[in-house]
N, CA, C, O and the ligand as a Tripos MOL2 file, in Angstrom:
@<TRIPOS>MOLECULE
protein
  297   295    75     0     0
PROTEIN
NO_CHARGES

@<TRIPOS>ATOM
      1 N          -9.9830   12.4440   -0.7760 N.3       1 MET1
      2 CA         -9.0370   11.4370   -0.7260 C.3       1 MET1
      3 C          -8.9640   10.6960    0.5550 C.2       1 MET1
      4 O          -8.7580   11.2440    1.6380 O.2       1 MET1
      5 N          -9.1550    9.3380    0.3710 N.am      2 ASN2
      6 CA         -8.9120    8.5560    1.6000 C.3       2 ASN2
      7 C          -7.5810    8.0220    1.7620 C.2       2 ASN2
      8 O          -6.9210    7.8050    0.7450 O.2       2 ASN2
      9 N          -7.0470    7.7560    3.0180 N.am      3 SER3
     10 CA         -5.7870    7.2080    3.0840 C.3       3 SER3
     11 C          -5.7130    6.2720    4.1410 C.2       3 SER3
     12 O          -6.4420    6.4340    5.1190 O.2       3 SER3
     13 N          -4.8870    5.2610    4.0780 N.am      4 LYS4
     14 CA         -4.7310    4.3030    5.2390 C.3       4 LYS4
     15 C          -3.2920    4.0290    5.3200 C.2       4 LYS4
     16 O          -2.6410    3.8560    4.2900 O.2       4 LYS4
     17 N          -2.7590    3.9800    6.4860 N.am      5 THR5
     18 CA         -1.2360    3.7950    6.6890 C.3       5 THR5
     19 C          -1.2300    2.4940    7.4350 C.2       5 THR5
     20 O          -2.0370    2.3240    8.3480 O.2       5 THR5
     21 N          -0.3740    1.5760    7.1030 N.am      6 LEU6
     22 CA         -0.1140    0.1740    7.6950 C.3       6 LEU6
     23 C           0.6860    0.4390    8.8600 C.2       6 LEU6
     24 O           1.6580    1.1940    8.8860 O.2       6 LEU6
     25 N           0.1660   -0.3090    9.9450 N.am      7 ASN7
     26 CA          0.8320   -0.4160   11.1630 C.3       7 ASN7
     27 C           1.8720   -1.3610   11.1460 C.2       7 ASN7
     28 O           1.5330   -2.5440   11.1080 O.2       7 ASN7
     29 N           3.2180   -1.0470   11.1680 N.am      8 PRO8
     30 CA          4.2180   -2.0220   11.0940 C.3       8 PRO8
     31 C           4.2750   -3.3170   12.0760 C.2       8 PRO8
     32 O           4.9030   -4.3550   11.8650 O.2       8 PRO8
     33 N           3.4710   -3.0050   13.1930 N.am      9 VAL9
     34 CA          3.5140   -4.1330   14.2250 C.3       9 VAL9
     35 C           2.0920   -4.6230   14.3080 C.2       9 VAL9
     36 O           1.8610   -5.5970   15.0250 O.2       9 VAL9
     37 N           1.2030   -4.0890   13.6980 N.am     10 ASP10
     38 CA         -0.2380   -4.7120   13.5300 C.3      10 ASP10
     39 C          -0.7390   -4.8610   12.1530 C.2      10 ASP10
     40 O          -1.6140   -4.0830   11.7720 O.2      10 ASP10
     41 N          -0.2730   -5.7940   11.3420 N.am     11 LEU11
     42 CA         -0.5350   -6.0170   10.0070 C.3      11 LEU11
     43 C          -2.0440   -6.6640   10.0200 C.2      11 LEU11
     44 O          -2.2860   -7.5900   10.7940 O.2      11 LEU11
     45 N          -3.0490   -6.1470    9.1390 N.am     12 LYS12
     46 CA         -4.2100   -6.9780    9.0810 C.3      12 LYS12
     47 C          -3.9410   -8.1000    8.1600 C.2      12 LYS12
     48 O          -2.8740   -8.3500    7.5990 O.2      12 LYS12
     49 N          -5.2260   -8.8370    8.0720 N.am     13 MET13
     50 CA         -5.1840  -10.2250    7.2610 C.3      13 MET13
     51 C          -5.0440   -9.7070    5.7480 C.2      13 MET13
     52 O          -4.4960  -10.4220    4.9090 O.2      13 MET13
     53 N          -5.5240   -8.5220    5.4450 N.am     14 THR14
     54 CA         -5.3940   -8.2040    4.1450 C.3      14 THR14
     55 C          -4.3110   -7.3060    3.7190 C.2      14 THR14
     56 O          -4.3930   -6.6590    2.6760 O.2      14 THR14
     57 N          -3.1520   -7.2480    4.6210 N.am     15 GLU15
     58 CA         -2.0100   -6.6400    4.2690 C.3      15 GLU15
     59 C          -0.9130   -7.4430    4.5840 C.2      15 GLU15
     60 O          -1.0190   -8.3820    5.3730 O.2      15 GLU15
     61 N           0.3200   -7.0950    3.9300 N.am     16 ASP16
     62 CA          1.5240   -7.6570    4.4260 C.3      16 ASP16
     63 C           2.7120   -6.5830    4.1250 C.2      16 ASP16
     64 O           2.5830   -5.6660    3.3140 O.2      16 ASP16
     65 N           3.7570   -6.7970    4.8080 N.am     17 TRP17
     66 CA          4.7830   -5.7880    4.7360 C.3      17 TRP17
     67 C           6.0080   -6.5020    5.2970 C.2      17 TRP17
     68 O           6.0370   -6.9350    6.4490 O.2      17 TRP17
     69 N           6.9850   -6.6030    4.4630 N.am     18 GLU18
     70 CA          8.3690   -7.1320    4.7520 C.3      18 GLU18
     71 C           9.3590   -6.4840    4.0930 C.2      18 GLU18
     72 O           9.2920   -6.3330    2.8730 O.2      18 GLU18
     73 N          10.4680   -5.9930    4.8740 N.am     19 GLY19
     74 CA         11.4250   -5.1210    4.1620 C.3      19 GLY19
     75 C          10.8950   -3.8620    3.7230 C.2      19 GLY19
     76 O          10.2810   -3.0840    4.4540 O.2      19 GLY19
     77 N          11.1560   -3.6790    2.4830 N.am     20 ASN20
     78 CA         10.6080   -2.3430    1.7530 C.3      20 ASN20
     79 C           9.6080   -2.7490    0.7240 C.2      20 ASN20
     80 O           9.5040   -2.0620   -0.2910 O.2      20 ASN20
     81 N           8.8240   -3.8610    0.9050 N.am     21 ASN21
     82 CA          7.9030   -4.5020   -0.0540 C.3      21 ASN21
     83 C           6.5110   -4.7680    0.9200 C.2      21 ASN21
     84 O           6.4380   -5.4810    1.9210 O.2      21 ASN21
     85 N           5.6030   -4.0730    0.3780 N.am     22 ALA22
     86 CA          4.1660   -4.2890    1.0370 C.3      22 ALA22
     87 C           3.0340   -4.7500    0.1220 C.2      22 ALA22
     88 O           3.0440   -4.4620   -1.0750 O.2      22 ALA22
     89 N           2.2090   -5.3550    0.5980 N.am     23 ALA23
     90 CA          0.9160   -5.9820   -0.1110 C.3      23 ALA23
     91 C          -0.1820   -5.1550    0.4240 C.2      23 ALA23
     92 O          -0.2170   -4.8720    1.6210 O.2      23 ALA23
     93 N          -0.9990   -4.7910   -0.3360 N.am     24 PHE24
     94 CA         -2.1920   -4.0160   -0.1680 C.3      24 PHE24
     95 C          -3.4780   -4.6850   -0.6860 C.2      24 PHE24
     96 O          -3.3630   -5.5230   -1.5810 O.2      24 PHE24
     97 N          -4.6600   -4.3920   -0.2080 N.am     25 THR25
     98 CA         -5.8910   -4.8290   -0.8270 C.3      25 THR25
     99 C          -6.5460   -3.5560   -1.2470 C.2      25 THR25
    100 O          -6.7360   -2.6510   -0.4340 O.2      25 THR25
    101 N          -6.9040   -3.4660   -2.5370 N.am     26 CYS26
    102 CA         -7.3530   -2.1980   -3.0950 C.3      26 CYS26
    103 C          -8.7140   -2.0010   -2.4530 C.2      26 CYS26
    104 O          -9.4960   -2.9480   -2.5400 O.2      26 CYS26
    105 N          -9.0900   -0.9470   -1.8470 N.am     27 PRO27
    106 CA        -10.3490   -0.5780   -1.2710 C.3      27 PRO27
    107 C         -11.4290   -0.4460   -2.2350 C.2      27 PRO27
    108 O         -12.5850   -0.5260   -1.8200 O.2      27 PRO27
    109 N         -11.1660   -0.2290   -3.6360 N.am     28 SER28
    110 CA        -12.0500   -0.0880   -4.6240 C.3      28 SER28
    111 C         -12.5480   -1.4410   -5.1550 C.2      28 SER28
    112 O         -13.7350   -1.7040   -5.3460 O.2      28 SER28
    113 N         -11.5180   -2.2700   -5.3720 N.am     29 CYS29
    114 CA        -12.0310   -3.5520   -6.2170 C.3      29 CYS29
    115 C         -11.5400   -4.6590   -5.4580 C.2      29 CYS29
    116 O         -12.0240   -5.7440   -5.7780 O.2      29 CYS29
    117 N         -10.6450   -4.6580   -4.4700 N.am     30 SER30
    118 CA        -10.4280   -5.9000   -3.5700 C.3      30 SER30
    119 C          -9.1550   -6.5860   -4.2680 C.2      30 SER30
    120 O          -8.7800   -7.6770   -3.8380 O.2      30 SER30
    121 N          -8.5320   -6.0170   -5.2560 N.am     31 LYS31
    122 CA         -7.5170   -6.7440   -5.7900 C.3      31 LYS31
    123 C          -6.2260   -6.6110   -4.8320 C.2      31 LYS31
    124 O          -5.9600   -5.5160   -4.3360 O.2      31 LYS31
    125 N          -5.4290   -7.7460   -4.5810 N.am     32 VAL32
    126 CA         -4.3800   -7.6130   -3.7650 C.3      32 VAL32
    127 C          -3.1000   -7.1990   -4.6670 C.2      32 VAL32
    128 O          -2.9530   -7.7340   -5.7660 O.2      32 VAL32
    129 N          -2.3000   -6.3700   -4.2530 N.am     33 PHE33
    130 CA         -1.2160   -6.0400   -5.0980 C.3      33 PHE33
    131 C           0.0820   -5.4970   -4.2760 C.2      33 PHE33
    132 O           0.0470   -4.8680   -3.2190 O.2      33 PHE33
    133 N           1.1380   -5.8560   -4.9500 N.am     34 LEU34
    134 CA          2.4100   -5.6130   -4.3060 C.3      34 LEU34
    135 C           3.1230   -4.3320   -4.7080 C.2      34 LEU34
    136 O           3.0510   -3.8750   -5.8490 O.2      34 LEU34
    137 N           3.8330   -3.7610   -3.6950 N.am     35 VAL35
    138 CA          4.3830   -2.4430   -3.9150 C.3      35 VAL35
    139 C           5.7480   -2.3720   -3.2990 C.2      35 VAL35
    140 O           5.8890   -2.5030   -2.0840 O.2      35 VAL35
    141 N           6.8100   -2.1560   -4.1550 N.am     36 SER36
    142 CA          8.2290   -2.2780   -3.6520 C.3      36 SER36
    143 C           8.6240   -0.8680   -3.5090 C.2      36 SER36
    144 O           8.2690   -0.0820   -4.3870 O.2      36 SER36
    145 N           9.2330   -0.5020   -2.6270 N.am     37 GLY37
    146 CA          9.8740    1.0150   -2.1350 C.3      37 GLY37
    147 C          10.9600    1.1080   -3.1070 C.2      37 GLY37
    148 O          11.1700    2.2600   -3.4870 O.2      37 GLY37
    149 N          11.7980    0.0930   -3.6730 N.am     38 MET38
    150 CA         12.8260    0.1280   -4.6360 C.3      38 MET38
    151 C          12.3760    0.3600   -5.9260 C.2      38 MET38
    152 O          12.8960    1.2290   -6.6260 O.2      38 MET38
    153 N          11.2960   -0.4590   -6.3750 N.am     39 ILE39
    154 CA         10.9800   -0.2890   -7.7500 C.3      39 ILE39
    155 C           9.8370    0.8690   -8.0410 C.2      39 ILE39
    156 O           9.8720    1.5710   -9.0510 O.2      39 ILE39
    157 N           8.9320    0.9630   -7.1340 N.am     40 HIS40
    158 CA          7.9110    1.9020   -7.4180 C.3      40 HIS40
    159 C           8.0470    3.1430   -6.4820 C.2      40 HIS40
    160 O           7.3580    3.3590   -5.4850 O.2      40 HIS40
    161 N           9.1170    3.9710   -7.0040 N.am     41 LYS41
    162 CA          9.5680    5.0460   -6.0410 C.3      41 LYS41
    163 C           8.3640    6.1810   -6.1830 C.2      41 LYS41
    164 O           8.3720    7.0930   -5.3550 O.2      41 LYS41
    165 N           7.5200    6.1650   -7.0140 N.am     42 LYS42
    166 CA          6.4720    7.2050   -7.0320 C.3      42 LYS42
    167 C           5.1840    6.4190   -6.8290 C.2      42 LYS42
    168 O           4.1650    6.7560   -7.4330 O.2      42 LYS42
    169 N           5.1980    5.3880   -6.0040 N.am     43 GLY43
    170 CA          3.9300    4.6060   -5.8910 C.3      43 GLY43
    171 C           3.5760    3.8800   -6.9630 C.2      43 GLY43
    172 O           4.1020    4.0320   -8.0660 O.2      43 GLY43
    173 N           2.4530    2.8510   -6.6540 N.am     44 ARG44
    174 CA          1.9610    2.0080   -7.6980 C.3      44 ARG44
    175 C           0.4320    2.0640   -7.6290 C.2      44 ARG44
    176 O          -0.1880    1.9550   -6.5720 O.2      44 ARG44
    177 N          -0.0980    2.2290   -8.7570 N.am     45 ALA45
    178 CA         -1.4940    2.2120   -8.7870 C.3      45 ALA45
    179 C          -2.0950    0.7630   -8.7620 C.2      45 ALA45
    180 O          -1.4160   -0.1930   -9.1380 O.2      45 ALA45
    181 N          -3.3510    0.6220   -8.3220 N.am     46 CYS46
    182 CA         -3.8640   -0.6750   -8.4650 C.3      46 CYS46
    183 C          -3.9680   -1.1280   -9.9420 C.2      46 CYS46
    184 O          -4.6700   -0.5650  -10.7820 O.2      46 CYS46
    185 N          -3.2180   -2.1680  -10.1520 N.am     47 PRO47
    186 CA         -3.1220   -2.7430  -11.5110 C.3      47 PRO47
    187 C          -4.6030   -3.4490  -12.1780 C.2      47 PRO47
    188 O          -4.6890   -3.8880  -13.3240 O.2      47 PRO47
    189 N          -5.6280   -3.4340  -11.2390 N.am     48 ALA48
    190 CA         -6.8200   -3.8620  -11.7370 C.3      48 ALA48
    191 C          -7.6810   -2.6770  -12.0840 C.2      48 ALA48
    192 O          -8.1600   -2.5880  -13.2150 O.2      48 ALA48
    193 N          -7.9080   -1.7230  -11.1250 N.am     49 CYS49
    194 CA         -8.8380   -0.5960  -11.4660 C.3      49 CYS49
    195 C          -8.2480    0.7210  -11.4660 C.2      49 CYS49
    196 O          -8.9400    1.6720  -11.8280 O.2      49 CYS49
    197 N          -6.9400    0.9060  -11.0690 N.am     50 GLY50
    198 CA         -6.1990    2.1760  -11.0210 C.3      50 GLY50
    199 C          -6.7140    3.2290  -10.1730 C.2      50 GLY50
    200 O          -6.2110    4.3510  -10.2360 O.2      50 GLY50
    201 N          -7.7810    2.9430   -9.2910 N.am     51 LEU51
    202 CA         -8.4400    3.9530   -8.5250 C.3      51 LEU51
    203 C          -7.6330    4.1220   -7.1490 C.2      51 LEU51
    204 O          -7.9850    5.0130   -6.3760 O.2      51 LEU51
    205 N          -6.7880    3.4630   -6.8990 N.am     52 ALA52
    206 CA         -5.9800    3.4480   -5.5190 C.3      52 ALA52
    207 C          -4.5470    3.4470   -6.0320 C.2      52 ALA52
    208 O          -4.1550    2.9280   -7.0770 O.2      52 ALA52
    209 N          -3.7890    4.1470   -5.0810 N.am     53 ILE53
    210 CA         -2.3410    3.9570   -5.3560 C.3      53 ILE53
    211 C          -1.6980    3.9930   -3.9640 C.2      53 ILE53
    212 O          -2.0720    4.7110   -3.0370 O.2      53 ILE53
    213 N          -0.5930    3.0500   -3.9400 N.am     54 ALA54
    214 CA         -0.0590    2.7730   -2.7770 C.3      54 ALA54
    215 C           1.6670    3.2780   -2.8010 C.2      54 ALA54
    216 O           2.3320    3.4030   -3.8300 O.2      54 ALA54
    217 N           2.1020    3.4930   -1.5470 N.am     55 TYR55
    218 CA          3.4260    3.8810   -1.5230 C.3      55 TYR55
    219 C           4.2340    3.3140   -0.4520 C.2      55 TYR55
    220 O           3.7170    3.2580    0.6640 O.2      55 TYR55
    221 N           5.4500    2.8730   -0.6200 N.am     56 VAL56
    222 CA          6.2540    2.3810    0.2960 C.3      56 VAL56
    223 C           7.5570    3.0190    0.4130 C.2      56 VAL56
    224 O           8.2970    3.0350   -0.5710 O.2      56 VAL56
    225 N           7.9380    3.5780    1.5840 N.am     57 GLU57
    226 CA          9.1540    4.2570    1.7290 C.3      57 GLU57
    227 C           9.9600    3.7220    3.0080 C.2      57 GLU57
    228 O           9.5070    3.8460    4.1460 O.2      57 GLU57
    229 N          11.1910    3.1190    2.7270 N.am     58 GLY58
    230 CA         11.8460    2.6190    3.8800 C.3      58 GLY58
    231 C          11.4680    1.3190    4.3190 C.2      58 GLY58
    232 O          10.5950    0.7900    3.6300 O.2      58 GLY58
    233 N          11.9010    0.6630    5.2910 N.am     59 GLY59
    234 CA         11.6820   -0.6180    5.7480 C.3      59 GLY59
    235 C          10.6440   -0.7750    6.8130 C.2      59 GLY59
    236 O          10.3690    0.1770    7.5430 O.2      59 GLY59
    237 N          10.0140   -2.0190    6.9410 N.am     60 ARG60
    238 CA          9.0660   -2.1150    8.0840 C.3      60 ARG60
    239 C           9.6850   -1.8560    9.4660 C.2      60 ARG60
    240 O           9.1250   -1.1830   10.3320 O.2      60 ARG60
    241 N          10.9450   -2.4730    9.6110 N.am     61 LYS61
    242 CA         11.6300   -2.5780   10.8800 C.3      61 LYS61
    243 C          12.6360   -1.4370   11.0200 C.2      61 LYS61
    244 O          13.4040   -1.4060   11.9820 O.2      61 LYS61
    245 N          12.6380   -0.4420   10.0120 N.am     62 SER62
    246 CA         13.4710    0.6830   10.2180 C.3      62 SER62
    247 C          12.8130    1.9300   10.0000 C.2      62 SER62
    248 O          13.2960    2.7950    9.2690 O.2      62 SER62
    249 N          11.6660    2.0650   10.6410 N.am     63 GLY63
    250 CA         10.9400    3.3170   10.6370 C.3      63 GLY63
    251 C          10.3830    3.7780    9.2740 C.2      63 GLY63
    252 O          10.1380    4.9670    9.0690 O.2      63 GLY63
    253 N          10.2050    2.9010    8.4220 N.am     64 GLY64
    254 CA          9.5590    3.2010    6.9720 C.3      64 GLY64
    255 C           8.0260    3.3920    7.1930 C.2      64 GLY64
    256 O           7.4300    3.1210    8.2350 O.2      64 GLY64
    257 N           7.4810    3.8980    6.0560 N.am     65 SER65
    258 CA          6.0540    3.9220    6.0270 C.3      65 SER65
    259 C           5.3470    3.3040    4.6820 C.2      65 SER65
    260 O           5.8580    3.3790    3.5650 O.2      65 SER65
    261 N           4.3450    2.8070    4.9100 N.am     66 ALA66
    262 CA          3.4930    2.0880    3.8120 C.3      66 ALA66
    263 C           2.1100    2.7000    3.9230 C.2      66 ALA66
    264 O           1.5190    2.8050    4.9980 O.2      66 ALA66
    265 N           1.6050    3.1140    2.7110 N.am     67 ARG67
    266 CA          0.2420    3.6160    2.7930 C.3      67 ARG67
    267 C          -0.4720    3.5540    1.5150 C.2      67 ARG67
    268 O           0.1500    3.5570    0.4530 O.2      67 ARG67
    269 N          -1.7820    3.4970    1.5720 N.am     68 ILE68
    270 CA         -2.6810    3.3230    0.2300 C.3      68 ILE68
    271 C          -3.5790    4.6230    0.3300 C.2      68 ILE68
    272 O          -4.0690    4.9240    1.4180 O.2      68 ILE68
    273 N          -3.8010    5.4030   -0.8110 N.am     69 GLU69
    274 CA         -4.7140    6.3760   -0.9800 C.3      69 GLU69
    275 C          -5.7320    6.0170   -2.0860 C.2      69 GLU69
    276 O          -5.3680    5.4260   -3.1040 O.2      69 GLU69
    277 N          -7.0100    6.3840   -1.8690 N.am     70 TRP70
    278 CA         -7.9780    6.2020   -2.8130 C.3      70 TRP70
    279 C          -8.8970    7.2580   -2.9120 C.2      70 TRP70
    280 O          -8.9710    7.9830   -1.9200 O.2      70 TRP70
    281 N          -9.6640    7.5360   -3.9360 N.am     71 ALA71
    282 CA        -10.6150    8.5230   -4.1200 C.3      71 ALA71
    283 C         -11.8510    8.0900   -3.3210 C.2      71 ALA71
    284 O         -12.0580    6.8830   -3.1980 O.2      71 ALA71
    285 N         -12.7230    9.0180   -2.7460 N.am     72 THR72
    286 CA        -13.8970    8.9130   -2.1820 C.3      72 THR72
    287 C         -14.8810    8.6710   -3.3910 C.2      72 THR72
    288 O         -14.7270    9.1620   -4.5090 O.2      72 THR72
    289 N         -15.8940    7.8610   -3.0150 N.am     73 SER73
    290 CA        -16.8760    7.6310   -4.1210 C.3      73 SER73
    291 C         -18.0520    8.5640   -3.9380 C.2      73 SER73
    292 O         -19.0570    8.1950   -3.3310 O.2      73 SER73
    293 N         -17.9340    9.7270   -4.4420 N.am     74 GLU74
    294 CA        -18.9040   10.6920   -4.5640 C.3      74 GLU74
    295 C         -19.4530   11.3910   -5.7700 C.2      74 GLU74
    296 O         -20.3370   12.2390   -5.6430 O.2      74 GLU74
    297 ZN         -8.4590   -1.8230   -7.6870 Zn       75 ZN75
@<TRIPOS>BOND
     1     1     2 1
     2     2     3 1
     3     3     4 2
     4     3     5 am
     5     5     6 1
     6     6     7 1
     7     7     8 2
     8     7     9 am
     9     9    10 1
    10    10    11 1
    11    11    12 2
    12    11    13 am
    13    13    14 1
    14    14    15 1
    15    15    16 2
    16    15    17 am
    17    17    18 1
    18    18    19 1
    19    19    20 2
    20    19    21 am
    21    21    22 1
    22    22    23 1
    23    23    24 2
    24    23    25 am
    25    25    26 1
    26    26    27 1
    27    27    28 2
    28    27    29 am
    29    29    30 1
    30    30    31 1
    31    31    32 2
    32    31    33 am
    33    33    34 1
    34    34    35 1
    35    35    36 2
    36    35    37 am
    37    37    38 1
    38    38    39 1
    39    39    40 2
    40    39    41 am
    41    41    42 1
    42    42    43 1
    43    43    44 2
    44    43    45 am
    45    45    46 1
    46    46    47 1
    47    47    48 2
    48    47    49 am
    49    49    50 1
    50    50    51 1
    51    51    52 2
    52    51    53 am
    53    53    54 1
    54    54    55 1
    55    55    56 2
    56    55    57 am
    57    57    58 1
    58    58    59 1
    59    59    60 2
    60    59    61 am
    61    61    62 1
    62    62    63 1
    63    63    64 2
    64    63    65 am
    65    65    66 1
    66    66    67 1
    67    67    68 2
    68    67    69 am
    69    69    70 1
    70    70    71 1
    71    71    72 2
    72    71    73 am
    73    73    74 1
    74    74    75 1
    75    75    76 2
    76    75    77 am
    77    77    78 1
    78    78    79 1
    79    79    80 2
    80    79    81 am
    81    81    82 1
    82    82    83 1
    83    83    84 2
    84    83    85 am
    85    85    86 1
    86    86    87 1
    87    87    88 2
    88    87    89 am
    89    89    90 1
    90    90    91 1
    91    91    92 2
    92    91    93 am
    93    93    94 1
    94    94    95 1
    95    95    96 2
    96    95    97 am
    97    97    98 1
    98    98    99 1
    99    99   100 2
   100    99   101 am
   101   101   102 1
   102   102   103 1
   103   103   104 2
   104   103   105 am
   105   105   106 1
   106   106   107 1
   107   107   108 2
   108   107   109 am
   109   109   110 1
   110   110   111 1
   111   111   112 2
   112   111   113 am
   113   113   114 1
   114   114   115 1
   115   115   116 2
   116   115   117 am
   117   117   118 1
   118   118   119 1
   119   119   120 2
   120   119   121 am
   121   121   122 1
   122   122   123 1
   123   123   124 2
   124   123   125 am
   125   125   126 1
   126   126   127 1
   127   127   128 2
   128   127   129 am
   129   129   130 1
   130   130   131 1
   131   131   132 2
   132   131   133 am
   133   133   134 1
   134   134   135 1
   135   135   136 2
   136   135   137 am
   137   137   138 1
   138   138   139 1
   139   139   140 2
   140   139   141 am
   141   141   142 1
   142   142   143 1
   143   143   144 2
   144   143   145 am
   145   145   146 1
   146   146   147 1
   147   147   148 2
   148   147   149 am
   149   149   150 1
   150   150   151 1
   151   151   152 2
   152   151   153 am
   153   153   154 1
   154   154   155 1
   155   155   156 2
   156   155   157 am
   157   157   158 1
   158   158   159 1
   159   159   160 2
   160   159   161 am
   161   161   162 1
   162   162   163 1
   163   163   164 2
   164   163   165 am
   165   165   166 1
   166   166   167 1
   167   167   168 2
   168   167   169 am
   169   169   170 1
   170   170   171 1
   171   171   172 2
   172   171   173 am
   173   173   174 1
   174   174   175 1
   175   175   176 2
   176   175   177 am
   177   177   178 1
   178   178   179 1
   179   179   180 2
   180   179   181 am
   181   181   182 1
   182   182   183 1
   183   183   184 2
   184   183   185 am
   185   185   186 1
   186   186   187 1
   187   187   188 2
   188   187   189 am
   189   189   190 1
   190   190   191 1
   191   191   192 2
   192   191   193 am
   193   193   194 1
   194   194   195 1
   195   195   196 2
   196   195   197 am
   197   197   198 1
   198   198   199 1
   199   199   200 2
   200   199   201 am
   201   201   202 1
   202   202   203 1
   203   203   204 2
   204   203   205 am
   205   205   206 1
   206   206   207 1
   207   207   208 2
   208   207   209 am
   209   209   210 1
   210   210   211 1
   211   211   212 2
   212   211   213 am
   213   213   214 1
   214   214   215 1
   215   215   216 2
   216   215   217 am
   217   217   218 1
   218   218   219 1
   219   219   220 2
   220   219   221 am
   221   221   222 1
   222   222   223 1
   223   223   224 2
   224   223   225 am
   225   225   226 1
   226   226   227 1
   227   227   228 2
   228   227   229 am
   229   229   230 1
   230   230   231 1
   231   231   232 2
   232   231   233 am
   233   233   234 1
   234   234   235 1
   235   235   236 2
   236   235   237 am
   237   237   238 1
   238   238   239 1
   239   239   240 2
   240   239   241 am
   241   241   242 1
   242   242   243 1
   243   243   244 2
   244   243   245 am
   245   245   246 1
   246   246   247 1
   247   247   248 2
   248   247   249 am
   249   249   250 1
   250   250   251 1
   251   251   252 2
   252   251   253 am
   253   253   254 1
   254   254   255 1
   255   255   256 2
   256   255   257 am
   257   257   258 1
   258   258   259 1
   259   259   260 2
   260   259   261 am
   261   261   262 1
   262   262   263 1
   263   263   264 2
   264   263   265 am
   265   265   266 1
   266   266   267 1
   267   267   268 2
   268   267   269 am
   269   269   270 1
   270   270   271 1
   271   271   272 2
   272   271   273 am
   273   273   274 1
   274   274   275 1
   275   275   276 2
   276   275   277 am
   277   277   278 1
   278   278   279 1
   279   279   280 2
   280   279   281 am
   281   281   282 1
   282   282   283 1
   283   283   284 2
   284   283   285 am
   285   285   286 1
   286   286   287 1
   287   287   288 2
   288   287   289 am
   289   289   290 1
   290   290   291 1
   291   291   292 2
   292   291   293 am
   293   293   294 1
   294   294   295 1
   295   295   296 2
@<TRIPOS>SUBSTRUCTURE
     1 MET1         2 RESIDUE 1 A MET
     2 ASN2         6 RESIDUE 1 A ASN
     3 SER3        10 RESIDUE 1 A SER
     4 LYS4        14 RESIDUE 1 A LYS
     5 THR5        18 RESIDUE 1 A THR
     6 LEU6        22 RESIDUE 1 A LEU
     7 ASN7        26 RESIDUE 1 A ASN
     8 PRO8        30 RESIDUE 1 A PRO
     9 VAL9        34 RESIDUE 1 A VAL
    10 ASP10       38 RESIDUE 1 A ASP
    11 LEU11       42 RESIDUE 1 A LEU
    12 LYS12       46 RESIDUE 1 A LYS
    13 MET13       50 RESIDUE 1 A MET
    14 THR14       54 RESIDUE 1 A THR
    15 GLU15       58 RESIDUE 1 A GLU
    16 ASP16       62 RESIDUE 1 A ASP
    17 TRP17       66 RESIDUE 1 A TRP
    18 GLU18       70 RESIDUE 1 A GLU
    19 GLY19       74 RESIDUE 1 A GLY
    20 ASN20       78 RESIDUE 1 A ASN
    21 ASN21       82 RESIDUE 1 A ASN
    22 ALA22       86 RESIDUE 1 A ALA
    23 ALA23       90 RESIDUE 1 A ALA
    24 PHE24       94 RESIDUE 1 A PHE
    25 THR25       98 RESIDUE 1 A THR
    26 CYS26      102 RESIDUE 1 A CYS
    27 PRO27      106 RESIDUE 1 A PRO
    28 SER28      110 RESIDUE 1 A SER
    29 CYS29      114 RESIDUE 1 A CYS
    30 SER30      118 RESIDUE 1 A SER
    31 LYS31      122 RESIDUE 1 A LYS
    32 VAL32      126 RESIDUE 1 A VAL
    33 PHE33      130 RESIDUE 1 A PHE
    34 LEU34      134 RESIDUE 1 A LEU
    35 VAL35      138 RESIDUE 1 A VAL
    36 SER36      142 RESIDUE 1 A SER
    37 GLY37      146 RESIDUE 1 A GLY
    38 MET38      150 RESIDUE 1 A MET
    39 ILE39      154 RESIDUE 1 A ILE
    40 HIS40      158 RESIDUE 1 A HIS
    41 LYS41      162 RESIDUE 1 A LYS
    42 LYS42      166 RESIDUE 1 A LYS
    43 GLY43      170 RESIDUE 1 A GLY
    44 ARG44      174 RESIDUE 1 A ARG
    45 ALA45      178 RESIDUE 1 A ALA
    46 CYS46      182 RESIDUE 1 A CYS
    47 PRO47      186 RESIDUE 1 A PRO
    48 ALA48      190 RESIDUE 1 A ALA
    49 CYS49      194 RESIDUE 1 A CYS
    50 GLY50      198 RESIDUE 1 A GLY
    51 LEU51      202 RESIDUE 1 A LEU
    52 ALA52      206 RESIDUE 1 A ALA
    53 ILE53      210 RESIDUE 1 A ILE
    54 ALA54      214 RESIDUE 1 A ALA
    55 TYR55      218 RESIDUE 1 A TYR
    56 VAL56      222 RESIDUE 1 A VAL
    57 GLU57      226 RESIDUE 1 A GLU
    58 GLY58      230 RESIDUE 1 A GLY
    59 GLY59      234 RESIDUE 1 A GLY
    60 ARG60      238 RESIDUE 1 A ARG
    61 LYS61      242 RESIDUE 1 A LYS
    62 SER62      246 RESIDUE 1 A SER
    63 GLY63      250 RESIDUE 1 A GLY
    64 GLY64      254 RESIDUE 1 A GLY
    65 SER65      258 RESIDUE 1 A SER
    66 ALA66      262 RESIDUE 1 A ALA
    67 ARG67      266 RESIDUE 1 A ARG
    68 ILE68      270 RESIDUE 1 A ILE
    69 GLU69      274 RESIDUE 1 A GLU
    70 TRP70      278 RESIDUE 1 A TRP
    71 ALA71      282 RESIDUE 1 A ALA
    72 THR72      286 RESIDUE 1 A THR
    73 SER73      290 RESIDUE 1 A SER
    74 GLU74      294 RESIDUE 1 A GLU
    75 ZN75       297 GROUP 0 **** ****
């Protein structure tokens, strides 16, 4: 399993994070999808391919975390 954690002070062009909502780009299919720490308490799978799942806990400016996990292609 691969994972990537968003850096709250260094968001890439393919990412966004505001409050407890973050946008991720699926590493498997490139779909952009939004994850809410309020709504998706158990994470949210990529709505296009389902091969990645992203999690948001807490807020960007309050020590929260945002990460995405996906299976390795082997
Ligand atoms: Zn996907």
